[in-house]
Structure formats: structure tokens, C-alpha cells
BADRENNU-190713 format. One record per atom (N, C-alpha, C, CB): x, y, z. Coordinates in steps of 0.02 Angstrom, whole numbers, plus 50000, padded with zeros to 5 digits. Glycine has a CB too. Layout:
<rs>
XYZ
...
</rs>
This chain:
<rs>
521015160149583
520645160149520
520915154649473
520685167049485
520465151849434
520655146949384
520325148849318
520455139749406
520635146749264
520375148349197
520175141749163
520905152249154
519585141849132
519385135849094
519845135249034
518635136349072
520245129749034
520735128848981
520445124848922
521355125249008
519965120448939
519695116148886
519035113148909
520195110548867
518575112148862
517945108648875
517855103248822
517335113648875
517765097048844
517685091548797
517045087648812
518305086748800
516785084648759
516185080548766
516385073448788
515775080248700
516015070648836
516165063848857
515975058948802
515795062048923
516375053648794
516255048748740
515635044548754
516865044248732
515535042548817
514985038048833
514325041748845
515155034048895
514355048148857
513755052048869
513845058948839
513585052548945
513575059948781
513685066248745
513325072248776
513455065448674
512915070948827
512585076548861
512975078948922
511875074548882
513555075848934
513995078048988
514665080448959
514105072449039
514945085448995
515565088648970
516095088849025
515415095848945
516705087449005
517275087749051
517575094749050
517815082449031
517685097349109
517965104049117
518695103549140
517545108349168
519145106649103
519855106749121
520035113849142
520305104449061
520345114449199
520535121049226
521295121849227
520255121849297
521485128149222
522195129849228
522275134549288
522465133249162
522625132049340
522745136049400
523425139449397
522705131649463
523705139849335
524365142949327
524925137949317
524515147249386
524735131549318
525245126349310
525065121749251
525315122249375
524655124149207
524445120049150
523755117149162
524945114549138
523445115049109
522765112449114
522745105649147
522445112049045
522195104449185
522075097949215
521315097049223
522445097149283
521105090649220
520395089149227
520155091349297
520245081549216
519595094749299
519325097249363
518675093749382
519215104849359
518185093849337
517535090749351
517145090249286
517135094949404
516565086849289
516125086449231
515445089449248
516045079049207
515095091649196
514435094649207
513955092349153
514485102349207
513315092749170
512775091349122
512735097049072
512095090249159
512465095449014
512385100448961
511985106548985
512045097448901
511455105249023
511035110849048
511435115449094
510425108149086
511875112549134
512295116549179
512795120649139
512665112049231
513075117449088
513545121049044
513225127249015
513785116348988
512605126448992
512245131948961
512035137249012
511625129448923
511755134949069
511495139749118
512045144049149
511125136149174
512645141249157
513205145149184
513635148249129
513635140749229
513435147049065
513785149749007
514545148249011
513665157249002
514695142049027
515395140149033
515725139748964
515455133249069
516325142548958
516695142548894
517435143348907
516435148148847
517825141548858
518555141948864
518765149148878
518895139348800
519225149948925
519485156548943
519105159849000
519455161048883
518565156949022
518165159849077
518515158749143
517455156749079
518505163949185
518815163449251
518305160949303
519105170249273
518535156449347
518115153749400
518475154049466
517905146549384
518125156449519
518425155949585
518135149849621
518295162449626
518345148649682
518125142649719
517365142549730
518485142149786
517085148549741
516365149049752
515985147249689
516175156149776
516235149649632
515915147949568
515915140449557
516285151449509
516495137449570
516575130149559
516105126249604
517305127949571
516055128349667
515605125049715
514885125449692
515685128049785
514685131449668
513995132449646
513845128249584
513865139849631
514315128049538
514225124049477
514155116649494
514815125149428
514595114249537
514575107149556
513935105349594
515185105349597
513705110049636
513085108849673
512505108149624
512955114549723
512455112749576
511915112649528
511945106349484
511925118949484
512565104149471
512635098049431
512395091949470
513365097149410
512515091849535
512265086349577
511505086449580
512565086749649
511225092549582
510495093149580
510225090249515
510275100549589
510565091849461
510345089349395
510385081749392
510775092449340
510915078849418
510985071549419
510415068349459
511675069449448
510285071149517
509755068449560
509065069449527
509765071749629
508985075049494
508355076449458
508235071149404
508385083549425
508755069349368
508695064149316
508535057349347
509345063749276
508825055949405
508675049749441
507935049549458
509105049249505
507695055149485
506995055549505
506525054849445
506855062249541
506715057849389
506295057249328
506235050049306
506585061549271
506785046449309
506775039349291
506315035449338
507485036449292
506355037049402
505935033849452
505195035349440
506125036149523
505055041449418
504365043549405
504095040949338
504315051049407
504535038549296
504325036449228
503895030149230
504935035249184
503925026349285
503545020049289
502835021149312
503895015249335
502735025849359
502065027449384
502105033749426
501755021549424
501515036349445
501495042149489
501795040349557
500775044849497
502115045149588
502405044149655
502235050149700
503175043249650
502205048749764
502115054149812
502795057549824
501815051549880
502785063449853
503405066949869
503835062749915
503245073749902
503535059649965
503915055550011
504255049649976
503465052950067
503895046549929
504185040949892
504805043149854
503675037949844
504775049049824
505355051549786
505935053049833
505155057949746
505785056249889
506305057849939
506635051449964
506005061749998
506235046449980
506505040150005
506945036849952
505935035350025
506735037349889
507115034349834
507795037749827
506725034749768
507785044349830
508415048149823
508895046649880
508275055749819
508615045949940
509045044149997
509335037149988
508635044350063
508925032649961
509165025849948
509735025849897
508585021349923
509705030549850
510225031249799
510815035349824
509925034349736
510795036949889
511355040449923
511465047449895
511985036449916
510915050749876
510965057849858
511065061849922
510325060149819
511515066549921
511665070649980
511035074450003
512235075549966
510935074650068
510345077850097
510215084950072
510405077950173
510745089350068
510615096250046
510355096749973
511245100450052
510475091549934
510275091649864
509525090449856
510675086349824
509245086249900
508565083649891
508025089149889
508405078849946
508035094049935
507515099349932
507495102949866
507615104349987
508085104249837
508105107649772
507795103349717
508835109349753
507925096849720
507645092249670
506885092049676
507935085149679
506635091549738
505915091249750
505575097649727
505765090149825
505885103349741
505605109749720
505565110049643
506045115549747
506095107649611
506115107749538
505585103149508
506815105749513
505515097249538
505005092449514
504305095249521
505065085849552
504185098649577
503535101649589
503405107349539
503475104249661
503915111349525
503845116849477
503645114249408
504495120849472
503945108749390
503795105749324
503165101349326
504395101649300
502855101049385
502235097049395
502345089549385
501695099549348
502945087249398
503085080049396
502845076649460
503835078849386
502795080449514
502505077749575
501975082549601
503065076649629
501435079549626
500875083349653
500495078649699
500415086349595
500585079549764
500295074849812
499535074549809
500515076649881
499215080049793
498485079849788
498255075549730
498205087049780
498575076549672
498405072449614
498595065149624
498755075149551
499165064149657
499385057349672
498875053749716
500075057449706
498655057149769
498185054049816
497535052149782
498045058849875
497275056649740
496655055149704
496745049149657
496435061349663
497295049149621
497425043649574
497525037049611
498045045149531
497865037449669
497985031349707
497335028349733
498465032749766
496905032649760
496255030249786
495835027349730
495875036049820
495815030649673
495425028149617
495675021349592
495425033149559
496335020649591
496625014249571
496435008649619
497395014849566
496465010149684
496275005149734
495545003249728
496435007649804
495115008149714
494405006749706
494295002249645
494005013349697
494655003649591
494555000049528
494854993049528
494845003949471
495394992049567
495774985849558
495834981549621
496454987449535
495594983849678
495674979949740
495014979549778
496224982949784
495014975649832
494434975149876
494544978949941
494264967749890
495054983149943
495214986850004
494674991850022
495884990449996
494564992650088
494104997650113
494465004150127
493754995250176
494095009450143
494385016050154
494925016450207
493845020750171
494845012750263
495335013350317
496015010450296
495075009650379
496015005050259
496645002150235
496975006950185
496514995250202
496575009750139
496845014450090
497115020650125
496305016450038
496755023050175
496975028850214
497655027550247
496455030650267
497745021650275
498375019850307
498945019650255
498325013150343
498785017150196
499295016750143
499485023850120
499035012650083
499005028350116
499155035250098
499605038450150
498505039250090
499455037150214
499865039650268
500585037250261
499575037450337
500675030850246
501335028050238
501715030950179
501295020450230
501345033650130
501645036750072
501755044250083
501225035650011
501625046550145
501765053450161
501215058350146
502365055550126
500615055950133
500055060450117
499735062750182
499535056850072
499655069250189
499375072150250
498635070550259
499475079650250
498395071650320
497715069650337
497185073250294
497575071150410
497285079650281
496795083350241
496725080350171
496995090750236
497295078750140
497275075850073
497015068650074
497975076050041
497155065150129
496885058350136
496125058650133
497115055150203
495835062950174
495105063450178
494805066050113
494905067950236
495135070850083
494885073850021
494875068649965
495315079850000
495405064849959
495445059749905
494965053949918
496165057149899
494855052349981
494405046749997
493675048449986
494505044650070
493525054849973
492835056749953
492635053149888
492785064349945
493135051049850
492995047549787
492675040649800
493645046549747
492795038049860
492555031349878
491875032249912
493055027449924
491345032549873
490685033949900
490425028149943
490195035449844
489935029649984
489615024550026
489325018949983
489075027650070
488995020749928
488695015749884
489225010949856
488325019049826
489785013849836
490335009749808
490625005149862
490885014149778
490685007749922
490945003749978
490494997749992
491025008050041
489834999049993
489354993650007
489384988349952
488634996550013
489424990549889
489464985849833
490074981349840
489484989649766
490644984349856
491254980449863
491214975749922
491864985149870
490914978149976
490844973950036
490394967850021
490554978050095
489864968949984
489414963449965
489784958249922
488784966149927
490204960649876
490594956049834
491074951949877
490994960049780
491374955249926
491824951749972
491444946450011
492154956650020
490844948050032
490434943250069
490294937150026
489774946450092
490124938249963
489964932649919
490564928149908
489714935249851
491174931049911
491784926949905
491954923349969
492374931449884
491744926250025
491924923450090
491474917550109
491884928750144
490834917950092
490344912850113
490534905750093
489674914450084
490724904450031
490894897550013
491464894550054
491064897149939
491934898850076
492484896450116
492274894250186
493014901750121
491694896550207
491464895050275
490814891050275
491364901550314
490684887250221
490044883750217
489964878150268
489954881050148
490494876150302
490454871150354
490384874450423
491064866550352
490364880950424
490304884550488
489574885950504
490704891250485
489434887350567
488764889250587
488604896150558
488684889250664
487964897850557
487764904350531
488084909950572
487004905050531
488084909250639
488374914450681
489124915150669
488244912850755
489474909350663
490194909650652
490354912350582
490504902750661
489934910650534
490024913250466
489974920850466
489504910350418
489464923450501
489374930750505
489974934050540
488734932450543
490214930950594
490794933650629
491414933950585
490934929450692
491524928550546
492104928450502
492044933650447
492184921450471
491444934450421
491334939550370
491464946550398
490614939150342
491204947950457
491314954450489
492054955650500
490934954850555
492404950650524
493124951250536
493504952650472
493394944950570
493304949050419
493634950050353
493524957150329
493354945050302
492914959550333
492764966350310
493114971650352
492004967550311
493174970550416
493524975250459
494264975450441
493434973350533
494564969450430
495274969250410
495394972750344
495514961950406
494894972350300
494954975550235
494864983150238
494444972650187
494634985650297
494594992850305
493904995950297
495044996050258
493384991850305
492704994550300
492434996350369
492234989450266
492045001750371
491755004050434
491184999450456
491495011350427
491015000050520
490474995850546
489814997450512
490404996850622
489695003750496
489075005650461
489015002150393
489045013250452
489565002150356
489564998950290
489474991450298
490225000450252
489804988550347
489754981250359
489024979350374
490214979150417
488704983150417
488004981650435
487544981950375
487754986550489
487624987150333
487194987850274
487324981950226
487334994650238
487954980350216
488134974950169
487884968250195
488904974650160
487924967250260
487694960950289
486934960150281
487874960550364
486584965750286
485854965550278
485654964150206
485534972150302
486044966950159
485874966250088
486104959650058
486164971950049
486644956950086
486904950550060
486504944750090
487654949650077
486454939450052
486084933550075
486574928850110
485724929850016
486594929050177
487054924850214
486714920250264
487564929050249
486044921050270
485684916650317
485674909450290
484964919250329
485824904750332
485794897750314
485074895150328
486324893450353
484824890950283
484184887950300
484294882250351
483824885150235
483754879450375
483814874450429
484234868450409
483114872050451
484154866150347
484524860350324
485274861850320
484264858150255
485444867850296
486154869750291
486474870250360
486224876450253
486094873250407
486354874050474
486434867150508
485884878550516
485954862850496
485994856150525
486584852250494
485324852250513
486684853050430
487254849750397
487914852050426
487234851150322
487974858650438
488584861350468
488674858650540
488574869050469
488104858250576
488124855750645
488344848350645
487434856550679
488094844550599
488294837450595
489034836850581
487884833850540
489284841050536
489994840850518
490434841850580
490164846250466
490304847150618
490704848550678
490514843850736
490624855850699
489864842050739
489624837750793
489944830850792
488874837050789
490024827950732
490334821350727
491074821550746
490244818550656
491404827050729
492104827850750
492154828050826
492404834350720
491704831850857
491704832350930
491514825650961
491224837850953
491034822350931
490814815850957
491394810850959
490234813150915
491764810550904
492334805850902
492854807450955
492654805950833
492904813750972
493394815951022
493164814251093
493514823451016
492504814751105
492254814151174
491834807851187
491844820151191
491754803451138
491284797851145
491464793051202
491254793951081
492074793051225
492274788451279
492114791151348
493004786851274
491894797451351
491734800451415
491044798051440
491744808151411
490944798751506
490304796851535
489764801851513
490354796651612
489134799951523
488554803751500
488564811251512
487964801051531
488584813351576
488544820551591
489144824351564
488474821551666
489744821451575
490354824751552
490364825051476
490984820951578
490134819751444
490094819551371
489654825251345
489824812751346
489064825851375
488594831051353
488884838051362
487934830451391
489204839251419
489494845851433
490034847651383
489764846151504
490474842751369
491024843951322
490744845251252
491504837951321
490244841351233
489924842351167
489604849151162
489414836851154
489224851151212
488884857651211
489384863351208
488444858451273
489914862851248
490424868151249
490764868751181
490944866851303
490954862951153
491304863051088
490874865951033
491524855951070
490254863851029
489814866050975
489554873150985
489234861250968
489464875151048
489254882051062
489804886951041
489084882951137
490434884851053
490994889151031
491014889750955
491664886251057
490754884850921
490724885150848
490144889550823
490654878150819
489734891950870
489214896650851
488524893650841
489404900050790
488434887350860
487774884150849
487294885550906
487864876550841
486664885650889
486124886950938
486084881050987
485444888050901
485974882651051
485964877551104
485404872451093
485884880851172
484824874651069
484274869951056
484464864851003
483644873751035
484804867350950
485024862750897
485564858050922
485274866750836
485994860450966
486524856250994
486214850551034
486994860351039
485724852251075
485394847051116
485024842051072
484894850251166
484734844551018
484394840150971
484894835350938
484024844350917
485484837950922
485994833750891
486244828450940
486584838150867
486354830451003
486594825551053
486084819951063
486734829151121
485444821951064
484904816851069
484924812251008
484214820251074
485024815150950
485064811350888
485644806250891
485164816050827
486214808350918
486794803850924
486624798250973
487414807750949
486314799951029
486134794851080
485644789751051
485834798151143
485144792351014
484644787850985
484974783050936
484084791850951
485454785750899
485804781650850
486234776250882
486224785850806
486464777750943
486904772950978
486504767351011
487324776551031
485854768651025
485434763651059
485114758751010
484894767151100
</rs>
């Protein structure tokens, strides 16, 4: 048994208190505790403590320290339970302490994965061009279970997805204005898939967006790539030249009839 010989306030942190114990050989510093721990255990001078009492007090004080760490982490924005756990581990909080901290945070409603998931999805809808599949993967990485993933993604309606996909298409088209119509469509589809949009949404958006090139635009794109290919293969003999040109331009997505027309145009220009 030990007796609390003295309790003093720390100079640098007035919410923490130093506990001095007397084990029969005079008072000596034993440990410090948070103000809340001091009050909850009703610690005062002359109180007797055994080893179990001391262990329990110190454990609760470590929980309080970790709780304060978590509160600071949460003060910047909402976090998932997994994010908080990962943060506490990074701060080298002992494993047995963490469940108590998480339970306490949940009791005080500082963490709520359902509310977090809804808020996260809404933020992504409002501020990014991400599709549902990308957002779903991000929720998974933040420790949100499948049921909550699907429930929160209900906020991302089909209409909203199509609108965002159309906006993405309008941003993508100018970057590919030297490409064939087929290649432009392929690049747009690939972009939308990478962003996390479903094939159904992509098809609807592609139909509603204006991405068809008129004949002059397609011919201009063909000339751009055709002249590059021509400079590369112009020293080849007739048949080999034509085959190399057709292969190169077909891979770029141009129609075979237009390719043949272009090759004829080049030949006529050379004669």
C-alpha cells in the first residue's frame, strides 16, 4: 500500500497533476494524471492506493491522453474510425488503449462511420469529377464496410453521374482534337472508366454529349496523322508504302475508305 503524500499542479500544463506517493520511506514522485482522472478517481492527499489502483489510474490516464490526441486529429475534419485508429497507432499509442478511446469517441458522437461516409460521398460529388466506383474504393480504404458504402453512394444519383460524365467529356474532347472520331471516343470511354463511371452511365453520356466529328474535322485529323506517317514511310516502294500507311492510320482509328482516299490524295500530289 502507498499513501498519496502530495498533489501538485504542473507548471506547463495546469490541467495535469503530479502525484507523490509515500511507500513508508518518505514522499516521492510517482506519476501524473489529467484533471478528469484526478476528479473521477477522487484522488486526494492521504488516500491509500494499492498496485491495482495505480495500474487502473495510469491506464485511464493513457486513455485520456490518447483521447485528446484523437480530438485534435478530428478537429480538422471528419474522420472514419479506421483513420483514427491508424493515427493513434502512428502516434505509438499502446494497442490495449485504442479500443477504449474509440468507444469513448463513439459515445460522444465524435466518430460515426455512417455520417462520415455520407459526408465523404457528398463532398466528392460537390468538389471532384470522381465516379461511384472510385469513391467506393476510397471508402473501402478508409475502413467503411460494404453496406455503408452502398448506402452512402445512393446520394450519387444516376442523373448526377450522367451530368458529371458529360462535363468530363467536354473537357476531354479538346485534348484529343487531332485524334480520329473512333479514337476520341475510345479515349473518352477509358477516361470515364478510370474515373469510376459504369458502362451504362458512359453510354448515356456519350449519346447526350456532342462528340461526333464532321467530315472536315475528321479529314483534318487524318491529314495530321497521315502526313506524319507519310514522312516516315515515303521512301518505301508502292505496295509496302500503302500497307504501312493503312496499318498506321487504321490503328489511329480512321475509316479505311478515308485512308485510301488520303493515300490517293498524296499520290496525286506527288505526280
